[in-house]
C-alpha positions as CSV (number, residue, x, y, z in Angstrom):
1,M,-36.4,-18.7,10.5
2,T,-38.4,-21.2,12.5
3,L,-37.8,-21.4,16.2
4,A,-38.6,-25.1,16.2
5,A,-35.1,-26.4,16.8
6,D,-35.8,-30.0,17.7
7,A,-38.2,-32.9,17.2
8,G,-40.5,-31.8,20.0
9,A,-41.1,-28.4,18.4
10,T,-44.7,-29.2,17.5
11,A,-45.6,-29.5,21.1
12,A,-43.9,-26.3,22.0
13,W,-45.6,-24.5,19.0
14,P,-49.1,-25.9,18.9
15,W,-50.1,-23.7,15.9
16,L,-47.4,-25.1,13.6
17,D,-48.8,-27.5,11.0
18,P,-47.2,-28.4,7.6
19,A,-50.7,-28.5,6.2
20,D,-50.9,-24.7,6.6
21,K,-48.9,-24.2,3.5
22,G,-51.6,-25.9,1.3
23,V,-54.4,-23.9,2.9
24,C,-52.7,-20.6,2.3
25,E,-51.8,-21.6,-1.3
26,R,-55.5,-22.4,-2.0
27,S,-56.5,-19.0,-0.6
28,W,-53.9,-17.3,-2.7
29,S,-55.2,-19.1,-5.8
30,A,-58.8,-18.0,-4.9
31,F,-57.7,-14.4,-4.7
32,L,-56.1,-14.7,-8.1
33,R,-59.3,-16.2,-9.6
34,A,-61.5,-13.6,-8.0
35,G,-59.4,-10.8,-9.6
36,A,-58.4,-9.4,-6.2
37,L,-54.7,-9.4,-7.2
38,W,-52.8,-8.0,-10.1
39,R,-51.0,-10.3,-12.5
40,G,-47.6,-9.1,-11.4
41,D,-48.4,-10.2,-7.8
42,A,-48.7,-13.9,-8.7
43,A,-45.0,-14.9,-8.6
44,W,-43.7,-13.1,-5.6
45,G,-46.9,-13.7,-3.5
46,A,-46.6,-17.4,-4.0
47,L,-43.0,-17.3,-3.0
48,A,-43.8,-15.3,0.1
49,I,-46.3,-18.0,1.2
50,E,-43.7,-20.7,0.3
51,R,-41.3,-19.1,2.7
52,S,-43.7,-18.0,5.4
53,V,-45.5,-21.3,6.2
54,G,-44.0,-24.3,7.9
55,A,-40.2,-24.6,7.9
56,P,-38.9,-24.2,4.3
57,S,-35.3,-23.7,3.3
58,G,-33.8,-20.6,4.8
59,R,-35.5,-21.2,8.1
60,S,-38.1,-18.5,7.5
61,I,-40.4,-17.5,10.5
62,P,-43.8,-19.2,9.7
63,W,-45.8,-16.0,9.8
64,A,-48.7,-17.3,7.7
65,G,-49.0,-20.5,9.7
66,W,-49.2,-18.5,13.0
67,A,-51.7,-16.1,11.5
68,L,-53.9,-19.0,10.3
69,R,-54.2,-20.5,13.8
70,I,-54.4,-17.2,15.8
71,C,-57.1,-15.8,13.5
72,G,-58.9,-19.1,13.4
73,R,-59.6,-18.6,17.1
74,V,-61.6,-15.5,16.6
75,S,-63.1,-15.8,13.1
76,S,-64.2,-18.2,10.4
77,P,-61.7,-20.5,8.7
78,A,-62.0,-18.6,5.4
79,A,-61.3,-15.3,7.2
80,A,-58.3,-16.9,9.0
81,C,-56.9,-18.1,5.7
82,D,-57.2,-14.7,4.1
83,A,-55.5,-13.1,7.1
84,A,-52.7,-15.6,7.0
85,V,-52.0,-14.7,3.4
86,A,-52.1,-11.0,4.3
87,V,-49.6,-11.4,7.1
88,A,-47.3,-13.5,4.9
89,L,-47.3,-10.6,2.4
90,V,-46.5,-8.0,5.0
91,A,-43.5,-10.2,6.0
92,A,-42.3,-10.7,2.4
93,G,-39.4,-8.4,2.6
94,G,-36.4,-9.8,0.7
95,V,-38.6,-12.0,-1.5
96,D,-37.6,-11.6,-5.2
97,G,-39.9,-9.3,-7.0
98,A,-41.8,-8.0,-3.9
99,P,-42.7,-4.3,-3.9
100,D,-41.7,-2.0,-1.1
101,A,-43.2,-2.3,2.4
102,L,-46.0,0.2,1.9
103,A,-47.2,-1.5,-1.3
104,R,-47.1,-4.9,0.4
105,G,-49.1,-3.5,3.3
106,A,-51.7,-2.0,0.9
107,L,-52.1,-5.4,-0.8
108,A,-52.6,-7.1,2.6
109,G,-55.3,-4.5,3.4
110,R,-57.1,-5.2,0.1
111,L,-57.2,-8.9,0.9
112,L,-58.6,-8.2,4.4
113,A,-61.0,-5.5,3.3
114,Q,-63.8,-8.1,2.5
115,H,-63.8,-9.1,6.2
116,A,-63.7,-5.7,7.9
117,E,-64.6,-2.0,7.3
118,E,-62.3,-0.1,5.1
119,A,-61.6,2.5,7.8
120,R,-60.4,-0.1,10.2
121,V,-58.1,-1.7,7.6
122,H,-56.8,1.8,6.8
123,R,-56.0,2.5,10.4
124,W,-54.2,-0.9,10.7
125,L,-52.0,-0.1,7.6
126,L,-51.1,3.4,9.0
127,G,-50.1,1.8,12.2
128,L,-47.9,-0.7,10.4
129,A,-46.3,2.0,8.3
130,E,-44.9,3.6,11.5
131,L,-42.9,0.5,12.4
132,S,-39.4,-0.3,11.3
133,E,-38.6,-3.0,8.7
134,A,-37.0,-6.3,9.8
135,A,-34.0,-6.0,7.6
136,W,-30.8,-4.4,8.9
137,E,-28.2,-2.9,6.6
138,H,-25.3,-5.3,5.9
139,N,-22.0,-4.7,7.7
140,P,-23.1,-1.4,9.3
141,V,-20.9,1.2,10.9
142,V,-20.9,0.5,14.7
143,A,-21.7,3.7,16.5
144,G,-24.7,5.1,16.3
145,A,-27.9,6.3,17.4
146,A,-29.6,3.1,16.6
147,L,-27.5,1.2,19.0
148,A,-27.8,3.9,21.7
149,R,-31.6,3.8,21.4
150,G,-31.8,0.0,21.3
151,E,-33.9,-0.2,18.2
152,A,-34.8,-3.6,16.9
153,G,-36.1,-4.6,13.5
154,G,-39.1,-6.8,12.8
155,A,-41.9,-5.0,14.7
156,R,-44.0,-4.8,11.5
157,E,-44.4,-8.5,11.1
158,A,-45.1,-9.3,14.8
159,V,-47.7,-6.5,15.0
160,A,-49.4,-7.7,11.7
161,L,-49.6,-11.2,13.1
162,W,-51.7,-10.1,16.2
163,T,-53.7,-7.1,14.9
164,A,-55.0,-9.2,12.0
165,A,-56.9,-11.4,14.4
166,A,-58.4,-8.4,16.2
167,L,-59.2,-6.7,12.9
168,L,-61.1,-9.8,11.6
169,A,-63.1,-10.0,14.8
170,G,-64.2,-6.4,14.6
171,D,-62.2,-5.5,17.8
172,D,-60.1,-2.4,18.5
173,P,-56.7,-3.5,17.3
174,A,-54.8,-1.3,19.7
175,P,-54.4,-3.9,22.6
176,A,-53.3,-6.5,20.0
177,R,-50.8,-4.0,18.6
178,R,-49.3,-3.4,22.0
179,F,-48.9,-7.1,22.5
180,G,-47.2,-7.5,19.1
181,E,-44.8,-4.7,19.9
182,A,-44.1,-6.4,23.3
183,V,-43.1,-9.7,21.8
184,T,-41.0,-8.3,19.0
185,A,-37.8,-8.2,21.0
186,P,-37.9,-11.7,22.4
187,L,-39.1,-13.1,19.1
188,W,-36.2,-11.6,17.1
189,L,-33.6,-12.3,19.8
190,L,-34.6,-15.9,19.8
191,D,-34.6,-15.9,16.0
192,G,-31.0,-14.6,16.2
193,L,-30.1,-17.4,18.6
194,V,-31.4,-20.0,16.2
195,R,-29.3,-18.6,13.4
196,L,-26.3,-18.2,15.5
197,W,-26.2,-21.8,16.7
198,L,-27.8,-23.8,13.9
199,D,-27.2,-21.9,10.7
200,P,-23.6,-22.5,9.3
201,A,-24.1,-19.5,6.9
202,V,-25.4,-17.2,9.6
203,P,-25.3,-13.6,8.2
204,D,-24.5,-12.2,11.6
205,L,-21.0,-13.6,11.3
206,A,-20.4,-14.0,7.6
207,A,-21.9,-10.9,5.9
208,P,-22.1,-9.5,8.7
209,T,-25.6,-8.2,9.6
210,L,-26.2,-6.3,12.8
211,T,-29.2,-8.2,14.3
212,P,-31.1,-7.2,17.4
213,L,-29.3,-10.1,19.1
214,L,-25.8,-8.6,18.5
215,A,-27.2,-5.1,19.1
216,L,-28.3,-6.2,22.6
217,W,-24.7,-7.2,23.5
218,L,-23.0,-4.3,21.7
219,R,-25.1,-1.8,23.8
220,D,-23.5,-3.2,27.0
221,P,-20.3,-1.2,27.7
222,E,-18.7,-4.3,29.4
223,L,-19.8,-6.9,26.8
224,A,-19.1,-4.8,23.7
225,P,-15.3,-4.6,23.6
226,P,-14.6,-8.4,23.7
227,L,-17.4,-9.0,21.2
228,L,-16.1,-6.3,18.8
229,R,-12.7,-7.8,19.0
230,A,-14.1,-11.3,18.2
231,L,-16.2,-10.0,15.3
232,A,-13.3,-8.1,13.7
233,G,-11.8,-9.6,10.6
234,E,-12.9,-12.9,8.9
235,R,-15.7,-14.8,10.7
236,A,-16.7,-17.4,8.2
237,S,-14.2,-20.2,9.1
238,P,-15.1,-22.9,11.6
239,V,-12.2,-21.8,13.8
240,R,-13.5,-18.3,14.1
241,R,-17.1,-19.4,14.6
242,R,-16.0,-21.5,17.5
243,E,-14.1,-18.6,19.0
244,I,-17.2,-16.4,18.8
245,H,-19.5,-19.1,20.1
246,S,-17.2,-19.6,23.1
247,L,-17.4,-15.9,23.9
248,L,-21.2,-15.5,23.4
249,A,-21.9,-18.6,25.5
250,A,-20.1,-17.2,28.5
251,R,-22.1,-16.3,31.5
252,P,-22.2,-12.5,31.2
253,Y,-23.6,-12.7,27.6
254,R,-26.2,-15.3,28.6
255,A,-27.2,-13.3,31.6
256,A,-27.8,-10.1,29.5
257,L,-29.8,-12.0,27.0
258,A,-31.9,-13.8,29.6
259,A,-32.7,-10.5,31.4
260,R,-33.8,-8.8,28.3
261,V,-36.0,-11.6,27.0
262,R,-37.6,-12.4,30.4
263,G,-38.4,-8.7,31.0
264,A,-40.0,-8.5,27.6
265,L,-42.0,-11.7,28.1
266,A,-43.2,-10.5,31.5
267,S,-44.5,-7.3,29.9
268,A,-46.2,-9.3,27.1
269,R,-47.9,-11.5,29.8
270,E,-49.3,-8.4,31.5
271,I,-50.7,-7.1,28.3
272,A,-52.3,-10.4,27.5
273,A,-53.8,-10.6,31.0
274,S,-55.3,-7.1,30.7
275,A,-56.9,-7.7,27.3
276,P,-60.6,-6.8,27.3
277,R,-62.7,-10.0,27.6
278,A,-65.8,-8.3,26.4
279,Q,-64.5,-8.0,22.8
280,P,-65.6,-10.7,20.4
281,S,-62.0,-12.0,20.1
282,G,-61.3,-11.5,23.9
283,R,-60.9,-15.0,25.3
284,G,-59.6,-16.8,22.2
285,L,-57.0,-14.2,21.4
286,A,-55.9,-13.9,25.0
287,E,-55.4,-17.6,25.3
288,A,-53.4,-17.6,22.0
289,Q,-51.2,-14.7,23.4
290,R,-50.5,-16.6,26.6
291,E,-49.6,-19.8,24.7
292,F,-47.3,-17.7,22.4
293,V,-45.5,-16.2,25.4
294,D,-45.1,-19.6,27.0
295,A,-43.7,-21.1,23.8
296,L,-41.2,-18.2,23.6
297,G,-40.1,-18.8,27.2
298,E,-39.7,-22.6,26.5
299,R,-37.4,-21.8,23.5
300,L,-35.4,-19.4,25.6
301,R,-34.8,-22.2,28.2
302,F,-33.8,-24.6,25.4
303,F,-31.1,-22.2,24.1
304,E,-30.0,-21.3,27.6
305,G,-29.2,-25.0,28.1
306,L,-27.4,-25.1,24.8
307,M,-25.3,-22.1,25.5
308,S,-24.5,-23.3,29.1
309,F,-23.2,-26.6,27.6
310,R,-21.1,-24.7,25.1
311,D,-19.7,-22.6,28.0
312,V,-18.6,-25.8,29.8
313,I,-16.8,-27.0,26.7
314,G,-15.1,-23.6,26.5
315,A,-12.4,-22.5,24.1
316,G,-10.9,-26.0,24.1
317,A,-13.4,-27.0,21.4
318,A,-11.7,-24.5,19.0
319,L,-8.9,-25.6,16.8
320,G,-5.4,-24.1,17.2
321,P,-3.7,-22.8,20.4
322,P,-6.1,-21.7,23.2
323,R,-6.7,-18.0,23.8
324,A,-8.7,-16.1,26.3
325,Q,-12.3,-15.6,25.1
326,G,-12.6,-12.5,22.9
327,D,-8.9,-11.6,23.1
328,L,-7.1,-10.2,20.0
329,A,-4.5,-12.5,18.5
330,P,-1.1,-12.4,20.2
331,A,0.8,-9.1,19.6
332,D,3.5,-10.8,17.5
333,D,0.8,-11.8,14.9
334,A,0.7,-8.1,13.8
335,G,4.5,-8.1,13.7
336,A,4.5,-11.2,11.6
337,D,1.9,-9.7,9.2
338,L,4.1,-6.6,8.8
339,R,7.3,-8.6,8.3
340,A,5.6,-10.7,5.6
341,A,4.5,-7.5,3.8
342,T,7.9,-5.9,3.8
343,A,9.5,-9.2,2.7
344,Y,7.2,-9.4,-0.2
345,L,8.1,-5.8,-1.2
346,L,11.8,-6.3,-0.9
347,E,11.8,-9.5,-2.9
348,A,9.7,-7.9,-5.7
349,T,12.0,-4.9,-6.1
350,P,11.8,-2.8,-8.4
351,W,8.1,-3.7,-8.6
352,P,7.5,-3.9,-12.4
353,E,4.2,-5.5,-11.7
354,S,3.0,-2.1,-10.4
355,W,4.4,0.0,-13.2
356,E,2.0,1.5,-15.7
357,V,2.9,0.3,-19.2
358,Q,0.8,2.0,-21.8
359,R,1.2,-0.5,-24.6
360,F,-1.8,0.9,-26.4
361,G,-0.4,4.4,-26.3
362,V,-1.9,7.5,-24.7
363,L,-4.6,9.5,-26.6
364,G,-3.9,7.7,-29.8
365,S,-0.1,8.1,-29.7
366,R,2.1,5.3,-31.2
367,E,4.5,5.5,-28.2
368,Q,4.3,2.9,-25.4
369,P,5.3,5.0,-22.4
370,V,6.1,3.4,-19.0
371,G,5.4,5.2,-15.7
372,H,7.6,3.8,-13.0
373,W,9.3,6.6,-11.1
374,F,6.2,7.6,-9.2
375,V,5.3,4.0,-8.2
376,R,8.9,3.2,-7.1
377,A,9.2,6.5,-5.2
378,T,5.9,5.9,-3.4
379,I,6.9,2.3,-2.4
380,L,10.4,3.3,-1.3
381,M,9.0,6.2,0.8
382,A,6.5,3.8,2.5
383,L,9.4,1.4,3.3
384,I,11.4,4.2,4.8
385,E,8.5,5.3,6.9
386,I,7.9,1.7,8.1
387,G,11.4,1.7,9.4
388,E,13.1,-1.7,10.2
389,V,12.5,-3.7,7.1
390,G,15.7,-5.7,7.0
391,R,17.5,-3.6,4.4
392,D,18.5,0.1,4.0
393,V,16.4,1.2,1.1
394,R,18.0,4.6,1.0
395,A,20.5,3.4,-1.5
396,D,17.6,2.2,-3.7
397,A,16.1,5.7,-3.3
398,A,19.3,7.4,-4.3
399,A,19.6,5.2,-7.4
400,L,16.1,6.1,-8.4
401,L,16.7,9.8,-8.0
402,D,19.8,9.5,-10.2
403,E,17.7,8.0,-13.0
404,I,15.5,11.2,-13.3
405,P,17.1,13.7,-15.7
406,A,17.5,17.3,-14.5
407,G,14.4,19.4,-15.2
408,E,12.4,16.4,-16.6
409,L,10.3,15.0,-13.8
410,R,7.4,13.5,-15.7
411,Y,5.1,10.6,-14.9
412,F,5.9,8.8,-18.1
413,G,9.6,9.7,-18.2
414,D,10.6,10.9,-21.7
415,F,7.0,10.9,-23.0
416,R,6.7,14.6,-23.7
417,E,2.9,14.7,-24.4
418,L,2.4,14.7,-20.6
419,P,4.0,17.6,-18.8
420,P,5.7,17.5,-15.5
421,D,3.3,17.5,-12.5
422,A,3.0,18.5,-8.9
423,D,2.2,14.9,-7.8
424,D,5.6,13.5,-9.0
425,L,7.4,16.4,-7.5
426,A,5.6,15.9,-4.2
427,I,6.8,12.3,-3.6
428,I,10.3,13.0,-4.9
429,L,10.7,16.0,-2.5
430,Q,9.6,13.7,0.4
431,L,12.1,11.1,-0.8
432,I,14.9,13.6,-1.0
433,A,14.1,15.0,2.4
434,A,14.2,11.4,3.9
435,T,17.5,10.4,2.2
436,G,19.4,13.7,1.6
437,A,20.2,12.5,-2.0
438,A,20.0,14.5,-5.2
439,R,19.3,17.8,-3.6
440,E,21.2,19.7,-6.4
441,R,19.2,18.0,-9.1
442,A,16.0,18.7,-7.1
443,E,16.5,22.4,-7.8
444,T,16.0,21.9,-11.5
445,W,12.6,20.2,-10.8
446,I,11.7,23.0,-8.4
447,E,12.5,25.6,-11.0
448,V,9.9,24.1,-13.3
449,M,7.3,24.3,-10.6
450,L,8.1,27.9,-9.8
451,A,7.6,28.8,-13.4
452,N,4.0,27.7,-13.1
453,V,3.1,29.4,-9.8
454,G,0.2,31.9,-10.2
455,D,0.2,35.5,-8.9
456,D,-1.8,34.2,-5.9
457,G,0.9,31.6,-5.1
458,V,-1.3,28.6,-6.0
459,V,0.6,25.7,-7.7
460,P,-1.4,23.9,-10.4
461,T,-1.3,20.1,-11.0
462,W,0.4,20.4,-14.4
463,F,3.5,22.3,-15.2
464,Y,3.1,23.5,-18.8
465,R,6.0,26.0,-18.6
466,G,9.6,25.7,-17.7
467,P,12.5,28.1,-17.3
468,A,13.3,27.7,-21.0
469,G,9.7,27.7,-22.4
470,P,6.9,25.2,-22.9
471,T,7.4,21.8,-21.4
472,T,5.1,19.9,-23.8
473,P,3.6,20.3,-27.3
474,G,0.6,18.3,-26.2
475,V,-3.0,19.2,-25.3
476,A,-4.1,20.5,-21.9
477,W,-4.9,17.8,-19.3
478,A,-7.8,17.6,-16.9
479,G,-7.6,18.0,-13.2
480,D,-5.3,21.1,-13.0
481,D,-6.7,22.0,-9.6
482,C,-6.8,18.7,-7.7
483,S,-7.0,19.1,-3.9
484,A,-5.4,15.7,-3.3
485,V,-2.4,16.5,-5.5
486,R,-2.1,19.9,-3.7
487,L,-2.0,18.2,-0.3
488,N,0.7,15.8,-1.6
489,L,2.7,18.8,-2.8
490,L,2.2,20.6,0.5
491,A,3.7,17.5,2.3
492,G,6.6,17.6,-0.1
493,L,7.3,21.3,0.4
494,L,7.0,21.0,4.2
495,S,9.4,18.1,4.2
496,F,11.9,19.6,1.9
497,D,12.2,23.2,3.2
498,A,9.2,24.7,5.0
499,T,10.8,28.0,5.6
500,R,11.9,28.6,2.1
501,F,8.5,27.7,0.7
502,A,6.4,29.5,3.4
503,R,4.6,31.7,0.8
504,L,3.6,28.7,-1.3
505,I,2.6,26.7,1.7
506,E,0.4,29.5,3.0
507,A,-1.3,30.1,-0.4
508,N,-2.0,26.4,-1.2
509,A,-3.0,25.6,2.4
510,R,-5.6,28.4,2.1
511,R,-6.8,26.9,-1.2
512,V,-7.3,23.4,0.5
513,L,-9.0,24.9,3.5
514,D,-11.5,26.7,1.2
515,A,-12.3,23.2,-0.3
516,A,-12.9,21.6,3.1
517,S,-16.5,20.9,4.0
518,P,-18.0,18.9,6.8
519,D,-18.4,15.8,4.5
520,E,-15.3,15.9,2.4
521,I,-12.3,17.7,1.0
522,Q,-13.8,18.9,-2.2
523,G,-12.0,19.2,-5.5
524,A,-10.1,15.9,-5.5
525,C,-9.8,14.9,-9.2
526,F,-7.2,12.1,-9.2
527,Y,-7.8,10.3,-5.8
528,D,-10.8,9.1,-3.8
529,G,-12.1,10.5,-0.5
530,P,-10.2,8.3,2.0
531,Y,-6.9,8.9,0.2
532,T,-7.6,12.7,0.2
533,D,-8.5,12.7,3.9
534,L,-5.3,10.8,4.7
535,A,-3.3,13.3,2.6
536,F,-4.8,16.1,4.6
537,L,-3.8,14.4,7.9
538,R,-0.3,13.8,6.7
539,F,0.0,17.5,5.6
540,A,-1.5,18.6,9.0
541,R,1.0,16.5,10.9
542,L,3.9,18.1,9.0
543,Y,2.4,21.6,9.5
544,R,2.2,21.0,13.2
545,Q,5.8,19.9,13.3
546,H,6.8,23.1,11.5
547,Q,4.7,25.1,13.9
548,E,6.6,23.6,16.8
549,R,9.9,24.6,15.2
550,S,8.8,28.0,14.1
551,L,6.3,30.7,15.1
552,D,5.4,31.3,11.5
553,A,2.3,29.1,11.2
554,P,-0.6,31.4,10.3
555,R,-3.1,28.6,9.4
556,A,-2.5,26.4,12.5
557,A,-5.9,26.9,14.1
558,E,-7.8,26.4,10.9
559,I,-5.8,23.3,9.9
560,A,-6.3,21.8,13.4
561,A,-10.1,22.3,13.1
562,V,-10.3,20.6,9.7
563,E,-7.9,17.8,11.0
564,A,-10.3,17.1,13.9
565,A,-13.3,17.0,11.5
566,V,-11.4,14.6,9.1
567,L,-10.4,12.3,11.9
568,S,-13.9,12.2,13.3
569,R,-15.3,11.4,9.8
570,M,-12.7,8.7,9.1
571,L,-12.7,6.9,12.4
572,G,-16.5,7.1,12.8
573,A,-16.8,4.9,9.7
574,Q,-15.4,1.7,11.3
575,R,-17.7,-1.2,10.6
576,L,-18.7,-4.3,12.6
577,D,-15.9,-6.3,11.0
578,G,-13.3,-3.8,12.2
579,G,-12.5,-2.5,8.7
580,F,-13.4,0.7,6.9
581,G,-14.1,-0.8,3.5
582,T,-11.4,-2.0,1.2
583,P,-7.9,-2.8,2.6
584,L,-6.6,0.5,1.2
585,C,-9.4,2.4,3.0
586,T,-8.8,0.5,6.2
587,A,-5.0,1.2,6.0
588,A,-5.7,4.9,5.4
589,C,-8.0,5.1,8.4
590,L,-5.6,3.2,10.6
591,E,-2.8,5.6,9.6
592,G,-5.1,8.4,10.4
593,A,-6.0,6.9,13.8
594,A,-2.3,6.7,14.6
595,M,-2.1,10.5,14.2
596,A,-4.9,11.1,16.7
597,A,-4.0,12.8,19.9
598,A,-5.9,10.1,21.9
599,P,-6.6,7.1,19.7
600,D,-9.0,4.4,20.7
601,P,-6.9,1.2,21.2
602,L,-9.9,-1.0,20.5
603,L,-10.5,0.7,17.2
604,I,-6.8,0.1,16.2
605,E,-6.8,-3.5,17.4
606,R,-9.9,-4.3,15.4
607,G,-8.6,-2.5,12.3
608,L,-5.3,-4.3,12.5
609,R,-7.0,-7.6,12.8
610,N,-9.3,-6.9,9.8
611,L,-6.4,-5.7,7.6
612,G,-4.1,-8.5,8.7
613,E,-6.7,-11.2,7.9
614,R,-7.3,-9.7,4.4
615,Q,-3.6,-10.1,3.6
616,L,-2.6,-12.9,1.1
617,V,-0.4,-15.8,2.1
618,D,2.7,-14.2,0.3
619,G,2.4,-11.1,2.4
620,S,0.8,-8.9,-0.2
621,W,-2.6,-7.4,-0.5
622,P,-4.6,-7.6,-3.7
623,A,-4.2,-4.6,-6.1
624,E,-6.7,-1.8,-5.7
625,P,-7.5,1.3,-7.8
626,L,-5.5,4.2,-6.4
627,Y,-5.4,7.2,-8.9
628,R,-6.9,8.1,-12.2
629,T,-4.9,7.5,-15.3
630,P,-5.5,7.3,-19.1
631,M,-6.6,3.9,-20.4
632,K,-6.5,2.4,-23.8
633,H,-8.7,3.7,-26.6
634,G,-9.0,7.1,-25.0
635,R,-10.9,6.0,-21.9
636,E,-10.1,6.8,-18.3
637,G,-9.6,4.4,-15.4
638,H,-7.6,3.9,-12.3
639,H,-4.0,2.7,-11.9
640,Q,-3.7,-0.3,-9.5
641,G,-0.7,-2.4,-8.6
642,R,-0.2,-5.2,-6.1
643,A,3.1,-3.9,-4.8
644,L,1.8,-0.3,-4.7
645,T,-1.3,-1.4,-2.7
646,T,0.8,-3.6,-0.4
647,A,3.2,-0.7,0.3
648,L,0.4,1.6,1.4
649,C,-1.4,-1.1,3.4
650,A,1.9,-1.9,5.1
651,R,2.6,1.7,5.9
652,G,-0.8,2.2,7.5
653,F,-0.5,-1.2,9.3
654,A,3.0,-0.2,10.7
655,A,1.8,3.3,11.8
656,A,-1.2,1.8,13.7
657,R,0.8,-1.0,15.3
658,S,3.5,1.4,16.4
659,R,1.0,3.7,17.9
660,L,-0.7,0.9,19.8
661,R,2.7,-0.2,21.2
662,R,3.5,3.4,22.3
663,G,0.2,3.7,24.1
664,G,-1.1,7.3,24.4
665,E,2.0,9.0,23.2
666,R,1.6,10.8,19.9
667,R,4.5,11.1,17.6
668,A,4.8,14.7,16.5
């Protein structure tokens, strides 16, 4: 991006000249004719020069133009031109077809080798290789060591710009390298300001990208919370951009930026003043460095004025009702989001859109089974947990339980090729525990489970045997030892009768704990990582409740340790936009945060804002893959349904909102 923001930029940046592009292009062509380049370098190298000279589309920093003028002060015009091309290639990250950074640096070294000793070029390249790239990972997790250390990208390009001149003059490049490192921070902070205020598609807000500019503010413990709130959710709209601009133009943010840039510029001036005058490049390079620092300072003053003016305008420039800078939306917005979601679910009852209809059969069968009990039970259980939804859905739950025949709890109903399974039993037991309905019929489903328990007390995923014999004539199904399904069943057993099933709970809890590692709960076949993590947290909460009622909780300490590790892993993954990935992932992590002993209110606020702003206008969330299921023509895929996704998102949303309203009190 060019820092020339107005018509007077040429005076502020004396080395900018549109003619530089043509000079560099001619040098590039000469390299090609001389055979100094490979054929594959032609396309991306030309594009790198196109974007690195002058002010082309995309507002690229004109590295080649600067290199041409700076090197021209200490070497011949031909050498300056070659150096400009080399610097452009070092800065070519993100150009289509460009190789990795080390290969680009090696190419730059070959181009400069005709003007300096090979050893000196080699040392220059090794120095560049130690520096970080300019690019930052899109939408990163906000935590980390990078923020704590205050790292900034872009040092490679700035160092290349200044050491190239010393290299061509035959000087020791170390002082020039120090100057390049010193101006890296102000250069990229000002680059971020240009993007923030002049670029409608600024990636800081839309992608988002964590730039050194935002990193500066996010490192400040007082400035970070309001900024994190403002950056949560959707940021591409003009309304949200105005809100963020109002915040960042406020005096504390301007003061932090000015202090950082002025300190860095003062350090750069000292380095320029102490540069050895005896070297061939001494005076010319030192003058160029001073002019460079002065130009950066002038640009800082320009944007300080712009931000001060924006601060005077304040939040009144934003559309919609005025709010305090950086504040989360009013609390009733979250309530409105939740009411819209539950209204959508109630109006869509019994949610046929989310049923699984296998119109192509299963594994070549001619039948067209329909799986709807599991989906309906999951949605009803979510509505019960949400609480006040405007209707007592327990009657709907009782009606569903009445539909399921005794001893025949199967995902696809009367489709006997698929045996009964632990996952269906898990959600049904939770539904029975919440409503008190169908407890007698539940015993017939439990008998099927008990007929499949191994000698070690472990319950498999599939129930191939029943009290009267085999439950299915079909083939064996995959995933008979799924950790996520086992966690769901543990939640069902704990909800239904923890004392009665103590032996099964102990054996299957041990099995899950054996599968727990620092990075994941291993062995989940039918569900992904975030769902499995949440399933563990839901199980751990029920186990803790059982422990408080009974002294018989032999795995309490182990479960608590894994629970803490899972929570740390989940909540540490929050991104700059406040979310944790997809809406389902965000909802799972928010529900997990609501179970924490001391949750971070800011984390929950940002997560709620992100999830709420990804909600559709009818109150639903778009369908997302949830669990593995057979697809047509013998393939495998994932079941997804709009109502099912909405129910789980609403459940997580409600749990987080409730915890935020309760403050530090954890519900047992």
